[in-house]
C-alpha positions as CSV (number, residue, x, y, z in Angstrom):
1,X,75.2,55.7,-170.5
2,X,78.7,54.7,-169.6
3,X,81.4,54.7,-172.2
4,X,82.3,51.1,-173.0
5,X,85.4,51.4,-175.2
6,X,87.9,48.6,-175.0
7,X,91.3,47.5,-176.2
8,X,91.7,44.7,-178.7
9,X,89.9,46.8,-181.4
10,X,92.3,46.1,-184.2
11,X,89.6,46.6,-186.8
12,X,89.8,50.3,-185.9
13,X,93.6,50.3,-186.2
14,X,93.5,48.6,-189.6
15,X,90.8,50.8,-190.9
16,X,92.7,53.9,-190.0
17,X,96.3,52.9,-190.7
18,X,96.0,49.9,-193.0
19,X,98.3,46.9,-192.9
20,X,97.9,43.4,-191.5
21,X,101.1,42.8,-189.6
22,X,100.0,44.3,-186.3
23,X,101.3,43.9,-182.7
24,X,98.3,44.3,-180.5
25,X,99.5,45.8,-177.2
26,X,96.1,47.5,-176.5
27,X,95.1,44.8,-174.0
28,X,96.8,43.3,-170.9
29,X,96.8,39.8,-172.5
30,X,100.0,37.8,-172.3
31,X,101.4,37.6,-175.8
32,X,103.3,34.4,-175.1
33,X,100.3,32.1,-174.5
34,X,100.1,28.8,-172.9
35,X,100.8,26.1,-175.5
36,X,97.4,24.6,-176.4
37,X,97.7,20.8,-176.5
38,X,95.8,18.5,-178.9
39,X,92.2,18.3,-177.6
40,X,89.9,15.3,-177.5
41,X,87.1,15.1,-180.0
42,X,84.6,15.1,-177.2
43,X,85.7,18.6,-176.1
44,X,84.1,19.8,-179.3
45,X,81.3,17.3,-180.0
46,X,79.9,16.6,-176.5
47,X,78.3,18.8,-173.9
48,X,80.6,19.4,-171.0
49,X,80.1,17.0,-168.1
50,X,79.7,17.8,-164.4
51,X,82.8,15.7,-163.8
52,X,84.8,17.8,-166.3
53,X,83.6,21.1,-164.6
54,X,84.5,19.7,-161.2
55,X,88.0,18.9,-162.4
56,X,88.4,22.4,-163.7
57,X,87.3,23.9,-160.4
58,X,89.6,21.6,-158.5
59,X,92.6,22.6,-160.7
60,X,91.7,26.3,-160.2
61,X,91.4,25.9,-156.4
62,X,94.8,24.3,-156.3
63,X,96.4,26.9,-158.6
64,X,94.9,29.8,-156.5
65,X,95.5,28.1,-153.2
66,X,92.0,28.1,-151.8
67,X,89.2,25.8,-150.7
68,X,86.6,28.5,-150.9
69,X,83.4,28.0,-152.9
70,X,84.0,28.8,-156.6
71,X,82.2,28.8,-159.9
72,X,83.5,29.2,-163.5
73,X,81.9,31.2,-166.3
74,X,82.8,32.3,-169.8
75,X,85.3,35.0,-168.7
76,X,85.4,37.4,-165.9
77,X,83.2,39.6,-168.0
78,X,80.4,37.1,-167.8
79,X,80.6,37.3,-164.0
80,X,80.6,41.1,-164.1
81,X,77.3,40.8,-166.1
82,X,75.7,38.9,-163.2
83,X,77.0,40.8,-160.2
84,X,74.1,43.3,-160.3
85,X,71.7,40.3,-159.7
86,X,73.4,39.3,-156.5
87,X,71.8,42.1,-154.4
88,X,68.6,44.1,-154.4
89,X,69.0,47.1,-156.8
90,X,70.4,50.1,-155.0
91,X,73.6,52.2,-154.8
92,X,76.9,50.9,-156.3
93,X,80.2,52.7,-156.0
94,X,83.2,51.9,-158.1
95,X,86.8,52.9,-157.3
96,X,88.0,54.6,-160.4
97,X,89.2,55.3,-162.9
98,X,89.1,51.6,-163.8
99,X,87.8,49.0,-166.1
100,X,84.6,50.6,-167.4
101,X,82.4,47.5,-167.6
102,X,81.8,47.4,-163.9
103,X,80.0,50.7,-163.8
104,X,78.4,50.3,-167.2
105,X,76.9,46.9,-166.4
106,X,75.5,48.0,-163.1
107,X,73.9,51.1,-164.7
108,X,72.5,48.9,-167.5
109,X,70.8,46.9,-164.8
110,X,69.2,49.9,-163.1
111,X,71.7,50.6,-160.3
112,X,72.6,54.1,-159.2
113,X,76.4,54.1,-159.8
114,X,78.9,56.5,-158.5
115,X,82.6,56.5,-159.4
116,X,84.7,57.5,-156.4
117,X,88.4,58.2,-155.9
118,X,89.3,56.6,-152.6
119,X,88.4,53.5,-150.6
120,X,86.6,55.4,-147.8
121,X,84.2,56.8,-150.3
122,X,83.0,53.3,-151.0
123,X,81.5,53.0,-147.5
124,X,77.7,52.7,-147.5
125,X,77.4,51.3,-151.0
126,X,75.2,48.2,-151.6
127,X,77.8,47.0,-154.0
128,X,81.4,48.3,-153.9
129,X,83.9,47.5,-156.7
130,X,87.7,47.5,-156.4
131,X,89.9,46.3,-159.2
132,X,93.1,45.1,-157.5
133,X,95.6,45.5,-159.1
134,X,93.8,48.3,-160.9
135,X,93.4,48.7,-164.6
136,X,94.9,50.9,-166.1
137,X,97.3,52.2,-163.5
138,X,98.3,49.2,-161.5
139,X,97.3,50.7,-158.1
140,X,96.8,48.1,-155.5
141,X,95.6,48.0,-151.9
142,X,96.7,45.7,-149.1
143,X,94.6,42.8,-147.9
144,X,94.2,44.5,-144.5
145,X,92.9,47.7,-145.9
146,X,90.4,46.0,-148.3
147,X,89.1,43.7,-145.6
148,X,88.1,46.7,-143.5
149,X,85.4,47.4,-146.0
150,X,83.6,44.2,-145.3
151,X,80.5,45.0,-143.2
152,X,80.7,48.7,-144.3
153,X,79.4,47.9,-147.8
154,X,76.8,45.4,-148.8
155,X,79.0,43.3,-151.1
156,X,82.7,44.0,-151.8
157,X,83.6,42.9,-155.3
158,X,87.4,42.6,-155.8
159,X,88.3,42.1,-159.5
160,X,91.7,40.3,-159.5
161,X,91.9,39.8,-163.3
162,X,95.5,40.9,-163.4
163,X,96.7,39.3,-160.1
164,X,98.1,36.0,-161.4
165,X,101.7,37.2,-161.5
166,X,101.2,39.1,-158.2
167,X,99.8,36.5,-155.8
168,X,100.9,38.6,-152.8
169,X,98.2,41.1,-153.8
170,X,95.4,38.6,-153.9
171,X,92.6,38.2,-151.3
172,X,92.1,34.5,-152.1
173,X,93.1,33.5,-148.5
174,X,89.9,35.3,-147.4
175,X,87.7,34.0,-150.2
176,X,84.4,32.5,-148.8
177,X,83.8,35.3,-146.4
178,X,80.3,36.8,-146.3
179,X,80.2,40.1,-148.2
180,X,83.3,39.4,-150.4
181,X,83.3,38.3,-154.0
182,X,86.6,37.8,-155.9
183,X,86.9,37.7,-159.6
184,X,89.7,35.9,-161.4
185,X,90.5,35.9,-165.2
186,X,92.1,32.9,-166.8
187,X,92.7,34.3,-170.3
188,X,94.9,37.3,-169.5
189,X,97.8,35.6,-167.7
190,X,97.6,32.4,-169.8
191,X,97.3,34.4,-173.0
192,X,94.2,32.6,-174.1
193,X,91.5,35.2,-173.9
194,X,89.6,33.7,-176.8
195,X,88.7,30.6,-174.6
196,X,86.5,32.9,-172.5
197,X,87.0,31.6,-168.9
198,X,86.9,33.3,-165.5
199,X,86.3,32.3,-161.9
200,X,84.3,33.8,-159.0
201,X,85.1,33.0,-155.4
202,X,82.8,33.9,-152.6
203,X,80.4,33.0,-149.9
204,X,78.3,29.9,-150.5
205,X,75.1,31.7,-151.2
206,X,76.6,34.1,-153.7
207,X,78.4,31.3,-155.6
208,X,75.2,29.2,-155.6
209,X,73.3,32.2,-157.1
210,X,75.9,32.8,-159.8
211,X,75.9,29.1,-160.7
212,X,72.1,29.2,-161.0
213,X,72.2,32.4,-163.1
214,X,74.9,31.1,-165.4
215,X,72.9,28.1,-166.6
216,X,73.9,24.4,-167.2
217,X,76.9,24.8,-169.5
218,X,78.6,28.2,-168.8
219,X,82.0,27.1,-170.0
220,X,82.9,25.4,-173.3
221,X,84.4,21.9,-173.5
222,X,87.6,23.2,-175.1
223,X,88.0,25.8,-172.4
224,X,87.5,23.3,-169.7
225,X,90.0,20.8,-171.2
226,X,92.8,23.4,-171.9
227,X,92.4,25.3,-168.6
228,X,92.4,22.2,-166.5
229,X,95.8,21.3,-167.9
230,X,97.2,24.8,-167.8
231,X,96.2,25.5,-164.2
232,X,98.1,22.4,-163.1
233,X,101.2,23.5,-165.0
234,X,103.0,25.2,-162.2
235,X,106.4,25.1,-164.0
236,X,104.9,27.2,-166.9
237,X,103.2,29.6,-164.5
238,X,106.4,30.2,-162.5
239,X,108.5,30.7,-165.6
240,X,106.0,33.1,-167.2
241,X,105.7,35.1,-164.0
242,X,109.5,35.5,-163.9
243,X,109.6,36.5,-167.6
244,X,106.9,39.1,-167.2
245,X,108.5,40.6,-164.1
246,X,111.9,40.8,-165.9
247,X,110.4,42.5,-169.0
248,X,108.6,45.3,-167.2
249,X,111.8,47.3,-166.8
250,X,112.7,46.8,-170.5
251,X,109.3,48.3,-171.5
252,X,109.7,51.2,-169.1
253,X,113.1,51.9,-170.5
254,X,111.9,51.9,-174.1
255,X,109.0,54.2,-173.3
256,X,111.2,56.6,-171.3
257,X,113.3,57.0,-174.4
258,X,110.2,58.0,-176.2
259,X,109.8,60.8,-173.7
260,X,107.0,59.3,-171.8
261,X,106.7,59.1,-168.0
262,X,105.9,55.8,-166.3
263,X,102.7,55.9,-164.2
264,X,102.8,52.3,-163.1
265,X,101.0,49.2,-164.2
266,X,101.4,45.4,-163.6
267,X,103.5,42.7,-165.2
268,X,100.9,42.4,-167.9
269,X,100.6,46.1,-168.9
270,X,102.2,49.5,-168.4
271,X,100.7,53.0,-168.2
272,X,102.5,56.1,-169.3
273,X,101.9,59.9,-169.4
274,X,102.6,61.4,-172.8
275,X,102.3,65.0,-174.0
276,X,99.4,63.9,-176.2
277,X,97.9,60.4,-176.1
278,X,96.4,60.6,-179.6
279,X,99.7,61.6,-181.1
280,X,101.5,58.9,-179.1
281,X,99.1,56.2,-180.3
282,X,99.5,57.4,-183.9
283,X,103.3,57.3,-183.6
284,X,103.1,53.6,-182.6
285,X,100.3,52.8,-185.1
286,X,102.5,53.9,-188.0
287,X,104.8,51.1,-187.0
288,X,101.7,48.8,-186.8
289,X,101.8,48.7,-183.0
290,X,98.4,49.2,-181.4
291,X,97.9,50.7,-178.0
292,X,95.1,51.8,-175.6
293,X,94.1,55.4,-174.8
294,X,91.3,56.6,-172.7
295,X,88.3,58.9,-173.1
296,X,88.9,60.5,-169.7
297,X,92.6,61.4,-170.2
298,X,94.3,63.4,-172.9
299,X,97.8,62.1,-171.9
300,X,97.5,58.4,-170.7
301,X,98.5,55.6,-173.0
302,X,98.6,51.9,-171.9
303,X,100.6,49.1,-173.4
304,X,100.8,45.4,-172.9
305,X,104.1,43.7,-173.2
306,X,105.4,42.4,-176.5
307,X,105.8,38.7,-176.9
308,X,108.5,37.5,-179.3
309,X,112.0,38.9,-179.8
310,X,110.8,40.3,-183.2
311,X,108.0,42.2,-181.4
312,X,110.4,43.6,-178.8
313,X,112.7,44.7,-181.6
314,X,110.0,46.6,-183.4
315,X,109.1,48.4,-180.1
316,X,112.7,49.2,-179.4
317,X,113.3,50.5,-182.9
318,X,110.8,53.3,-182.2
319,X,112.8,54.6,-179.4
320,X,116.0,54.5,-181.4
321,X,114.7,56.8,-184.1
């Protein structure tokens, strides 16, 4: 079975190190979330309507700049769970190392799964998965290079969960093509992962199939109402992108002072090489800052970006010791 460890596991941090005042940097979730407005009573008391879902999809289409067929589910993870059902069971290849749920879910559904190290090795797979930009190292591949895989694999799944602040890396302009499925996450960039919302963009038949598999109410009323507003708030999105891009250098500077080497990342998380990942995580944890380490690397540690000035001060204080 695939290892399915994840960030956001603060219970483990508290059980090991104690304390309650933790800064959770173990995920790539924006720690300055979109301000949730007051919601209607119907968002909680009534089943979501088709009109409300249509409004959400319209807002997402405008935010992403596409007219391609699209469906919404309760998080990009919910889409990942259904991807194995889009094709006849066979060979899947995942470009790794990357987010482990892609391989784990395919295996759980009976697919033969191979993790490969370069794009050419994906050729011939019935389903090929690329996370772009990649988690945890931020690697990315150009539109032209990725599109060359279409027709050489059965279905190319491009997970763009961290692409919101990097629109130039997105394939949304090509969404709707046969053989291409694009995944987008709402919760990471907007800092509202608890709402559980994600989008799939693809060819009509694939989107119809995902919609059928997801059932009649795949997204909650509160998620629809909040996200419809947030996706139309282009001022907030532009300011948030600028803030994140500006803070990347500050995080790299702090971690360089800790003796770590930057290995890349995105505006939502950074990856570093350390002498010992477990010791690096423990060093942060004693200051009640939680991080992400990986079962396949003894040296890698990944950190999201702090949110408030107080959080940044706590992170910087570690480097000043």
